[in-house]
C-alpha positions, 0 to 999 in steps of 0.5 A, a space after each residue: 365345592 366353592 373356589 375357596 374350598 378348592 384352593 384350600 384343598 390344593 394347598 393342603 395337597 401341596 403341603 403334604 407332598 412337600 412334607 413327604 419329599 422332605 421325609 424322603 430326603 431326610 431318610 436318604 441322608 440318614 441311611 448309609 451308602 451301600 458298600 461298593 461290591 466291586 471294591 469288596 471283591 477286588 479287596 478279597 481277591 487281592 488279599 487271597 492272591 497274597 497267600 501265594 507269597 507266603 514262605 514255605 513254612 507258612 504254606 506247609 502249616 496251612 496244608 497240614 492244618 487242613 490235613 489235621 483239622 478235617 478229622 472234625 468231620 468224623 465226629 458225626 459218626 458217633 450218631 451216623 452210620 458207615 454210609 456217612 464216611 462213604 459220602 464224605 470220601 466221595 465228596 472229599 475226593 472230588 474237592 481234592 481233585 478239583 477244588 484244592 488245585 483251584 483255590 488252595 494251589 498255594 499249599 501244593 509242593 513243587 512236583 504237585 504243581 507240575 502234575 496239577 494234583 496231589 497224590 497225598 490229598 487224593 489218597 486221603 479220601 480213598 483211605 477213609 472209604 476203604 476203612 469205612 467199608 472193610 473195618 468195624 466203625 470204631 476201628 475205621 474212625 480211630 484209624 482215620 484219626 490216626 491218619 489225620 493226627 499222626 501223619 499231620 503232626 509227624 510232618 510238622 515236627 519232622 520238617 521243622 524240628 527234626 534233627 535225627 534222620 531214621 537209619 532206614 529212611 533219611 527223609 524222615 526223622 525220629 522226632 517226626 516218628 515220635 510225634 506220629 506215635 504220640 498224637 496218633 495214639 491220642 487221636 485213635 483212642 479218643 475217636 475209638 471211645 467216641 464212636 464205640 457206642 455206635 459200633 452197630 452202625 458199622 459196614 454191612 460186612 460186619 453185621 451179625 458176625 458177633 465182632 461188634 458185640 466183642 469190641 463193645 466188651 473191651 475195657 478202656 485199658 485194653 482199648 488204650 493198649 490196642 490204640 498205642 500198639 496199632 499206632 506203632 505199627 502205622 508209624 513204622 509203615 509210614 516211615 518205610 521208603 516205599 514209593 509204590 503206594 502212598 503212605 496215606 494209604 499204607 500206614 492207616 490200613 496196616 494200623 487198622 489190620 493190627 487193631 482188628 487183630 489185637 481186638 480178637 486177641 483180647 
């Protein structure tokens, strides 16, 4: 290769490097700047810290919204077995014991902030576990729904709109009890019908007893009456001024026993 050809090759390489450099500069100029992660984390953290400044009604609304909304996790029981409810109860208990005090402490009431835990939040998954273990699947899930819908709406309506205290418990109102009965019956009936076809996936305690076959023969009108009557029982127990056991346990179990007994009557 002669000197002329060498100079031409070097010039060609230099021009190629220059064009590549210009392309890189153009690409860097065209691409948007990467977001500052520290700013995003700081912004989200600052925004989340503002929830502690929410007024009481807003914190209570969030608390009961979680209480009611978590029942959507019962929907897979249309296809899954009772073991799903046991797994949910175990995970929910750990979350309510560890996660809620850390991330949702703003929903805690004053006495719960002092103790560091919420008895009501811990009793919720315990109730689900007892229901799934000791009752046929449609009854267990429908009482889970009664706990979520009935108790949740009873608190919201009673606290914000209740004006007529119960004669046997001045801390609760007729308005709240009525909300428990209406919304608890609705939730109970929906989830009973929704999981009725999966009754054979009930706890091992009910396998081969014939009870599951009997429950599947009940008509819609019978089930509607059973759900209404058992919710009434649960509403009465929920209204009682007992402190030795949380109403998140007492009311659903009383309703479940009533529902089971009524299923046998029909």
